[in-house]
KOLGU-4560 file (N, C-alpha, C; in nm, 3 decimals, padded with zeros to 5 digits):
<recs>
<n_xx: -00.079 n_yy: 00.194 n_zz: 00.201 ca_xx: -00.124 ca_yy: 00.183 ca_zz: 00.340 c_xx: -00.176 c_yy: 00.035 c_zz: 00.325 mol: A seq: 1 type: UNK>
<n_xx: -00.267 n_yy: 00.010 n_zz: 00.273 ca_xx: -00.296 ca_yy: -00.081 ca_zz: 00.223 c_xx: -00.218 c_yy: -00.250 c_zz: 00.224 mol: A seq: 2 type: UNK>
<n_xx: -00.108 n_yy: -00.175 n_zz: 00.184 ca_xx: -00.038 ca_yy: -00.355 ca_zz: 00.180 c_xx: 00.050 c_yy: -00.384 c_zz: 00.355 mol: A seq: 3 type: UNK>
<n_xx: 00.017 n_yy: -00.278 n_zz: 00.356 ca_xx: 00.088 ca_yy: -00.255 ca_zz: 00.547 c_xx: -00.014 c_yy: -00.318 c_zz: 00.626 mol: A seq: 4 type: UNK>
<n_xx: -00.126 n_yy: -00.290 n_zz: 00.603 ca_xx: -00.237 ca_yy: -00.339 ca_zz: 00.654 c_xx: -00.241 c_yy: -00.472 c_zz: 00.637 mol: A seq: 5 type: UNK>
<n_xx: -00.212 n_yy: -00.524 n_zz: 00.527 ca_xx: -00.209 ca_yy: -00.684 ca_zz: 00.508 c_xx: -00.102 c_yy: -00.722 c_zz: 00.491 mol: A seq: 6 type: UNK>
<n_xx: 00.019 n_yy: -00.746 n_zz: 00.577 ca_xx: 00.151 ca_yy: -00.743 ca_zz: 00.618 c_xx: 00.099 c_yy: -00.803 c_zz: 00.755 mol: A seq: 7 type: UNK>
<n_xx: 00.025 n_yy: -00.648 n_zz: 00.796 ca_xx: -00.020 ca_yy: -00.667 ca_zz: 00.983 c_xx: -00.101 c_yy: -00.842 c_zz: 00.994 mol: A seq: 8 type: UNK>
<n_xx: -00.164 n_yy: -00.804 n_zz: 00.914 ca_xx: -00.255 ca_yy: -00.951 ca_zz: 00.890 c_xx: -00.218 c_yy: -01.070 c_zz: 00.840 mol: A seq: 9 type: UNK>
<n_xx: -00.093 n_yy: -01.057 n_zz: 00.820 ca_xx: -00.054 ca_yy: -01.204 ca_zz: 00.784 c_xx: 00.025 c_yy: -01.217 c_zz: 00.897 mol: A seq: 10 type: UNK>
<n_xx: 00.052 n_yy: -01.158 n_zz: 00.942 ca_xx: 00.196 ca_yy: -01.199 ca_zz: 01.070 c_xx: 00.104 c_yy: -01.170 c_zz: 01.242 mol: A seq: 11 type: UNK>
<n_xx: -00.015 n_yy: -01.128 n_zz: 01.201 ca_xx: -00.078 ca_yy: -01.116 ca_zz: 01.311 c_xx: -00.072 c_yy: -01.033 c_zz: 01.434 mol: A seq: 12 type: UNK>
<n_xx: 00.032 n_yy: -00.918 n_zz: 01.419 ca_xx: 00.124 ca_yy: -00.814 ca_zz: 01.504 c_xx: 00.108 c_yy: -00.705 c_zz: 01.428 mol: A seq: 13 type: UNK>
<n_xx: 00.071 n_yy: -00.602 n_zz: 01.479 ca_xx: 00.075 ca_yy: -00.435 ca_zz: 01.438 c_xx: 00.258 c_yy: -00.404 c_zz: 01.430 mol: A seq: 14 type: UNK>
<n_xx: 00.265 n_yy: -00.316 n_zz: 01.345 ca_xx: 00.372 ca_yy: -00.263 ca_zz: 01.341 c_xx: 00.455 c_yy: -00.126 c_zz: 01.392 mol: A seq: 15 type: UNK>
<n_xx: 00.546 n_yy: -00.093 n_zz: 01.431 ca_xx: 00.543 ca_yy: 00.040 ca_zz: 01.526 c_xx: 00.580 c_yy: 00.075 c_zz: 01.371 mol: A seq: 16 type: UNK>
<n_xx: 00.611 n_yy: 00.257 n_zz: 01.382 ca_xx: 00.585 ca_yy: 00.360 ca_zz: 01.327 c_xx: 00.727 c_yy: 00.320 c_zz: 01.215 mol: A seq: 17 type: UNK>
<n_xx: 00.815 n_yy: 00.293 n_zz: 01.303 ca_xx: 00.985 ca_yy: 00.275 ca_zz: 01.209 c_xx: 00.966 c_yy: 00.141 c_zz: 01.124 mol: A seq: 18 type: UNK>
<n_xx: 00.915 n_yy: 00.013 n_zz: 01.182 ca_xx: 00.885 ca_yy: -00.063 ca_zz: 01.054 c_xx: 00.777 c_yy: -00.008 c_zz: 00.932 mol: A seq: 19 type: UNK>
<n_xx: 00.662 n_yy: 00.031 n_zz: 00.970 ca_xx: 00.555 ca_yy: 00.068 ca_zz: 00.914 c_xx: 00.679 c_yy: 00.169 c_zz: 00.785 mol: A seq: 20 type: UNK>
<n_xx: 00.790 n_yy: 00.233 n_zz: 00.815 ca_xx: 00.812 ca_yy: 00.327 ca_zz: 00.713 c_xx: 00.927 c_yy: 00.242 c_zz: 00.664 mol: A seq: 21 type: UNK>
<n_xx: 00.981 n_yy: 00.153 n_zz: 00.700 ca_xx: 01.062 ca_yy: 00.044 ca_zz: 00.660 c_xx: 00.973 c_yy: -00.018 c_zz: 00.540 mol: A seq: 22 type: UNK>
<n_xx: 00.851 n_yy: -00.097 n_zz: 00.536 ca_xx: 00.810 ca_yy: -00.148 ca_zz: 00.466 c_xx: 00.758 c_yy: -00.041 c_zz: 00.323 mol: A seq: 23 type: UNK>
<n_xx: 00.709 n_yy: 00.101 n_zz: 00.367 ca_xx: 00.702 ca_yy: 00.180 ca_zz: 00.271 c_xx: 00.795 c_yy: 00.227 c_zz: 00.178 mol: A seq: 24 type: UNK>
<n_xx: 00.955 n_yy: 00.233 n_zz: 00.240 ca_xx: 01.072 ca_yy: 00.251 ca_zz: 00.129 c_xx: 01.095 c_yy: 00.122 c_zz: 00.064 mol: A seq: 25 type: UNK>
<n_xx: 01.048 n_yy: -00.002 n_zz: 00.122 ca_xx: 01.115 ca_yy: -00.119 ca_zz: 00.012 c_xx: 00.981 c_yy: -00.114 c_zz: -00.111 mol: A seq: 26 type: UNK>
<n_xx: 00.877 n_yy: -00.052 n_zz: -00.067 ca_xx: 00.754 ca_yy: -00.074 ca_zz: -00.169 c_xx: 00.783 c_yy: -00.026 c_zz: -00.252 mol: A seq: 27 type: UNK>
<n_xx: 00.865 n_yy: 00.115 n_zz: -00.242 ca_xx: 00.965 ca_yy: 00.226 ca_zz: -00.321 c_xx: 00.989 c_yy: 00.128 c_zz: -00.439 mol: A seq: 28 type: UNK>
<n_xx: 01.062 n_yy: 00.068 n_zz: -00.459 ca_xx: 01.155 ca_yy: -00.066 ca_zz: -00.504 c_xx: 01.069 c_yy: -00.093 c_zz: -00.625 mol: A seq: 29 type: UNK>
<n_xx: 00.940 n_yy: -00.111 n_zz: -00.614 ca_xx: 00.839 ca_yy: -00.200 ca_zz: -00.695 c_xx: 00.793 c_yy: -00.089 c_zz: -00.810 mol: A seq: 30 type: UNK>
<n_xx: 00.852 n_yy: 00.051 n_zz: -00.754 ca_xx: 00.803 ca_yy: 00.178 ca_zz: -00.830 c_xx: 00.693 c_yy: 00.170 c_zz: -00.895 mol: A seq: 31 type: UNK>
<n_xx: 00.590 n_yy: 00.204 n_zz: -00.813 ca_xx: 00.451 ca_yy: 00.228 ca_zz: -00.798 c_xx: 00.369 c_yy: 00.333 c_zz: -00.846 mol: A seq: 32 type: UNK>
<n_xx: 00.281 n_yy: 00.306 n_zz: -00.935 ca_xx: 00.210 ca_yy: 00.406 ca_zz: -01.050 c_xx: 00.133 c_yy: 00.500 c_zz: -00.947 mol: A seq: 33 type: UNK>
<n_xx: 00.143 n_yy: 00.630 n_zz: -00.991 ca_xx: 00.071 ca_yy: 00.721 ca_zz: -00.860 c_xx: -00.064 c_yy: 00.743 c_zz: -01.008 mol: A seq: 34 type: UNK>
<n_xx: -00.179 n_yy: 00.752 n_zz: -00.922 ca_xx: -00.287 ca_yy: 00.773 ca_zz: -00.982 c_xx: -00.383 c_yy: 00.832 c_zz: -00.935 mol: A seq: 35 type: UNK>
<n_xx: -00.461 n_yy: 00.968 n_zz: -01.008 ca_xx: -00.459 ca_yy: 01.105 ca_zz: -00.946 c_xx: -00.560 c_yy: 01.125 c_zz: -01.044 mol: A seq: 36 type: UNK>
<n_xx: -00.703 n_yy: 01.188 n_zz: -00.975 ca_xx: -00.819 ca_yy: 01.215 ca_zz: -01.082 c_xx: -00.777 c_yy: 01.317 c_zz: -01.163 mol: A seq: 37 type: UNK>
<n_xx: -00.685 n_yy: 01.413 n_zz: -01.132 ca_xx: -00.625 ca_yy: 01.518 ca_zz: -01.240 c_xx: -00.566 c_yy: 01.484 c_zz: -01.353 mol: A seq: 38 type: UNK>
<n_xx: -00.497 n_yy: 01.387 n_zz: -01.332 ca_xx: -00.485 ca_yy: 01.306 ca_zz: -01.474 c_xx: -00.546 c_yy: 01.199 c_zz: -01.629 mol: A seq: 39 type: UNK>
<n_xx: -00.513 n_yy: 01.269 n_zz: -01.751 ca_xx: -00.677 ca_yy: 01.175 ca_zz: -01.801 c_xx: -00.624 c_yy: 01.059 c_zz: -01.823 mol: A seq: 40 type: UNK>
<n_xx: -00.478 n_yy: 01.015 n_zz: -01.799 ca_xx: -00.470 ca_yy: 00.863 ca_zz: -01.814 c_xx: -00.511 c_yy: 00.812 c_zz: -01.708 mol: A seq: 41 type: UNK>
<n_xx: -00.540 n_yy: 00.846 n_zz: -01.599 ca_xx: -00.593 ca_yy: 00.772 ca_zz: -01.507 c_xx: -00.682 c_yy: 00.815 c_zz: -01.409 mol: A seq: 42 type: UNK>
<n_xx: -00.763 n_yy: 00.910 n_zz: -01.425 ca_xx: -00.849 ca_yy: 00.913 ca_zz: -01.429 c_xx: -00.985 c_yy: 00.829 c_zz: -01.392 mol: A seq: 43 type: UNK>
<n_xx: -01.050 n_yy: 00.808 n_zz: -01.518 ca_xx: -01.106 ca_yy: 00.678 ca_zz: -01.485 c_xx: -01.080 c_yy: 00.552 c_zz: -01.367 mol: A seq: 44 type: UNK>
<n_xx: -00.936 n_yy: 00.488 n_zz: -01.323 ca_xx: -00.910 ca_yy: 00.393 ca_zz: -01.220 c_xx: -00.914 c_yy: 00.476 c_zz: -01.111 mol: A seq: 45 type: UNK>
<n_xx: -00.846 n_yy: 00.578 n_zz: -01.107 ca_xx: -00.927 ca_yy: 00.670 ca_zz: -00.975 c_xx: -01.032 c_yy: 00.660 c_zz: -00.939 mol: A seq: 46 type: UNK>
<n_xx: -01.115 n_yy: 00.700 n_zz: -01.067 ca_xx: -01.284 ca_yy: 00.689 ca_zz: -00.987 c_xx: -01.326 c_yy: 00.536 c_zz: -00.971 mol: A seq: 47 type: UNK>
<n_xx: -01.303 n_yy: 00.448 n_zz: -00.990 ca_xx: -01.317 ca_yy: 00.338 ca_zz: -00.963 c_xx: -01.232 c_yy: 00.316 c_zz: -00.880 mol: A seq: 48 type: UNK>
<n_xx: -01.188 n_yy: 00.335 n_zz: -00.828 ca_xx: -01.098 ca_yy: 00.328 ca_zz: -00.678 c_xx: -01.208 c_yy: 00.362 c_zz: -00.619 mol: A seq: 49 type: UNK>
<n_xx: -01.254 n_yy: 00.486 n_zz: -00.637 ca_xx: -01.341 ca_yy: 00.571 ca_zz: -00.517 c_xx: -01.445 c_yy: 00.496 c_zz: -00.505 mol: A seq: 50 type: UNK>
<n_xx: -01.509 n_yy: 00.472 n_zz: -00.584 ca_xx: -01.668 ca_yy: 00.444 ca_zz: -00.609 c_xx: -01.697 c_yy: 00.322 c_zz: -00.546 mol: A seq: 51 type: UNK>
<n_xx: -01.555 n_yy: 00.219 n_zz: -00.476 ca_xx: -01.558 ca_yy: 00.125 ca_zz: -00.414 c_xx: -01.618 c_yy: 00.127 c_zz: -00.255 mol: A seq: 52 type: UNK>
<n_xx: -01.709 n_yy: 00.065 n_zz: -00.204 ca_xx: -01.807 ca_yy: 00.085 ca_zz: -00.122 c_xx: -01.725 c_yy: 00.085 c_zz: 00.068 mol: A seq: 53 type: UNK>
<n_xx: -01.792 n_yy: 00.110 n_zz: 00.155 ca_xx: -01.736 ca_yy: 00.107 ca_zz: 00.266 c_xx: -01.668 c_yy: -00.025 c_zz: 00.313 mol: A seq: 54 type: UNK>
<n_xx: -01.489 n_yy: -00.081 n_zz: 00.324 ca_xx: -01.442 ca_yy: 00.033 ca_zz: 00.358 c_xx: -01.354 c_yy: 00.080 c_zz: 00.214 mol: A seq: 55 type: UNK>
<n_xx: -01.377 n_yy: 00.216 n_zz: 00.250 ca_xx: -01.298 ca_yy: 00.287 ca_zz: 00.101 c_xx: -01.169 c_yy: 00.287 c_zz: 00.065 mol: A seq: 56 type: UNK>
<n_xx: -01.109 n_yy: 00.289 n_zz: 00.017 ca_xx: -00.985 ca_yy: 00.272 ca_zz: 00.001 c_xx: -00.856 c_yy: 00.416 c_zz: 00.027 mol: A seq: 57 type: UNK>
<n_xx: -00.947 n_yy: 00.505 n_zz: 00.070 ca_xx: -00.921 ca_yy: 00.626 ca_zz: 00.140 c_xx: -01.056 c_yy: 00.747 c_zz: 00.127 mol: A seq: 58 type: UNK>
<n_xx: -01.009 n_yy: 00.795 n_zz: 00.247 ca_xx: -01.112 ca_yy: 00.915 ca_zz: 00.276 c_xx: -01.119 c_yy: 01.025 c_zz: 00.271 mol: A seq: 59 type: UNK>
<n_xx: -01.022 n_yy: 01.026 n_zz: 00.199 ca_xx: -00.967 ca_yy: 01.197 ca_zz: 00.123 c_xx: -00.935 c_yy: 01.148 c_zz: -00.009 mol: A seq: 60 type: UNK>
<n_xx: -00.977 n_yy: 01.230 n_zz: -00.082 ca_xx: -00.956 ca_yy: 01.177 ca_zz: -00.234 c_xx: -00.809 c_yy: 01.289 c_zz: -00.297 mol: A seq: 61 type: UNK>
<n_xx: -00.722 n_yy: 01.214 n_zz: -00.278 ca_xx: -00.582 ca_yy: 01.245 ca_zz: -00.309 c_xx: -00.510 c_yy: 01.146 c_zz: -00.429 mol: A seq: 62 type: UNK>
<n_xx: -00.395 n_yy: 01.163 n_zz: -00.469 ca_xx: -00.311 ca_yy: 01.034 ca_zz: -00.527 c_xx: -00.316 c_yy: 00.956 c_zz: -00.468 mol: A seq: 63 type: UNK>
<n_xx: -00.325 n_yy: 00.839 n_zz: -00.555 ca_xx: -00.302 ca_yy: 00.694 ca_zz: -00.487 c_xx: -00.158 c_yy: 00.641 c_zz: -00.518 mol: A seq: 64 type: UNK>
<n_xx: -00.088 n_yy: 00.579 n_zz: -00.442 ca_xx: 00.001 ca_yy: 00.512 ca_zz: -00.553 c_xx: -00.024 c_yy: 00.346 c_zz: -00.556 mol: A seq: 65 type: UNK>
<n_xx: -00.024 n_yy: 00.282 n_zz: -00.685 ca_xx: -00.104 ca_yy: 00.159 ca_zz: -00.686 c_xx: 00.042 c_yy: 00.064 c_zz: -00.731 mol: A seq: 66 type: UNK>
<n_xx: 00.034 n_yy: -00.054 n_zz: -00.683 ca_xx: 00.131 ca_yy: -00.137 ca_zz: -00.732 c_xx: 00.042 c_yy: -00.289 c_zz: -00.765 mol: A seq: 67 type: UNK>
<n_xx: 00.132 n_yy: -00.344 n_zz: -00.900 ca_xx: 00.088 ca_yy: -00.462 ca_zz: -00.890 c_xx: 00.145 c_yy: -00.572 c_zz: -00.799 mol: A seq: 68 type: UNK>
<n_xx: 00.012 n_yy: -00.653 n_zz: -00.781 ca_xx: 00.028 ca_yy: -00.768 ca_zz: -00.632 c_xx: 00.190 c_yy: -00.866 c_zz: -00.709 mol: A seq: 69 type: UNK>
<n_xx: 00.191 n_yy: -00.884 n_zz: -00.838 ca_xx: 00.298 ca_yy: -00.941 ca_zz: -00.906 c_xx: 00.463 c_yy: -00.904 c_zz: -00.878 mol: A seq: 70 type: UNK>
<n_xx: 00.451 n_yy: -00.768 n_zz: -00.855 ca_xx: 00.581 ca_yy: -00.663 ca_zz: -00.862 c_xx: 00.636 c_yy: -00.682 c_zz: -00.737 mol: A seq: 71 type: UNK>
<n_xx: 00.502 n_yy: -00.714 n_zz: -00.604 ca_xx: 00.582 ca_yy: -00.642 ca_zz: -00.470 c_xx: 00.638 c_yy: -00.770 c_zz: -00.425 mol: A seq: 72 type: UNK>
<n_xx: 00.806 n_yy: -00.699 n_zz: -00.418 ca_xx: 00.884 ca_yy: -00.792 ca_zz: -00.369 c_xx: 00.893 c_yy: -00.836 c_zz: -00.185 mol: A seq: 73 type: UNK>
<n_xx: 00.920 n_yy: -00.997 n_zz: -00.193 ca_xx: 00.970 ca_yy: -01.048 ca_zz: -00.059 c_xx: 01.033 c_yy: -00.997 c_zz: 00.013 mol: A seq: 74 type: UNK>
<n_xx: 01.109 n_yy: -00.886 n_zz: -00.025 ca_xx: 01.194 ca_yy: -00.859 ca_zz: 00.080 c_xx: 01.205 c_yy: -00.711 c_zz: 00.161 mol: A seq: 75 type: UNK>
<n_xx: 01.016 n_yy: -00.720 n_zz: 00.135 ca_xx: 00.928 ca_yy: -00.621 ca_zz: 00.241 c_xx: 00.894 c_yy: -00.676 c_zz: 00.385 mol: A seq: 76 type: UNK>
<n_xx: 00.931 n_yy: -00.865 n_zz: 00.336 ca_xx: 00.904 ca_yy: -00.897 ca_zz: 00.470 c_xx: 01.038 c_yy: -00.888 c_zz: 00.543 mol: A seq: 77 type: UNK>
<n_xx: 01.164 n_yy: -00.898 n_zz: 00.485 ca_xx: 01.315 ca_yy: -00.943 ca_zz: 00.526 c_xx: 01.320 c_yy: -00.792 c_zz: 00.602 mol: A seq: 78 type: UNK>
<n_xx: 01.227 n_yy: -00.720 n_zz: 00.599 ca_xx: 01.327 ca_yy: -00.558 ca_zz: 00.689 c_xx: 01.243 c_yy: -00.601 c_zz: 00.776 mol: A seq: 79 type: UNK>
<n_xx: 01.159 n_yy: -00.662 n_zz: 00.835 ca_xx: 01.074 ca_yy: -00.662 ca_zz: 00.952 c_xx: 01.150 c_yy: -00.699 c_zz: 01.082 mol: A seq: 80 type: UNK>
<n_xx: 01.180 n_yy: -00.687 n_zz: 01.144 ca_xx: 01.220 ca_yy: -00.723 ca_zz: 01.255 c_xx: 01.146 c_yy: -00.775 c_zz: 01.401 mol: A seq: 81 type: UNK>
<n_xx: 01.073 n_yy: -00.882 n_zz: 01.379 ca_xx: 00.951 ca_yy: -00.938 ca_zz: 01.486 c_xx: 01.018 c_yy: -01.030 c_zz: 01.573 mol: A seq: 82 type: UNK>
<n_xx: 00.953 n_yy: -01.028 n_zz: 01.705 ca_xx: 00.999 ca_yy: -01.161 ca_zz: 01.771 c_xx: 00.894 c_yy: -01.209 c_zz: 01.827 mol: A seq: 83 type: UNK>
<n_xx: 00.908 n_yy: -01.369 n_zz: 01.764 ca_xx: 00.743 ca_yy: -01.451 ca_zz: 01.741 c_xx: 00.778 c_yy: -01.552 c_zz: 01.844 mol: A seq: 84 type: UNK>
<n_xx: 00.682 n_yy: -01.584 n_zz: 01.944 ca_xx: 00.708 ca_yy: -01.663 ca_zz: 02.041 c_xx: 00.610 c_yy: -01.772 c_zz: 02.043 mol: A seq: 85 type: UNK>
</recs>
């Protein structure tokens, strides 16, 4: 979701639900890692993320999908059909 907020901020427009879903599908191509408080391999990183001050990355403590910025494809932008004037 933070990637969607970032994209909205970069282009200065709010996305429709359909556009958000399209971006989410494109981000799945990056094969994000799931960070969980119940998995021993990721519980420490999960705690680091959840200990950030407000605004918190999540209000509800559940699994978080994390992608490395270097892996985010530019194709996320190509899925958007926005009119700029």
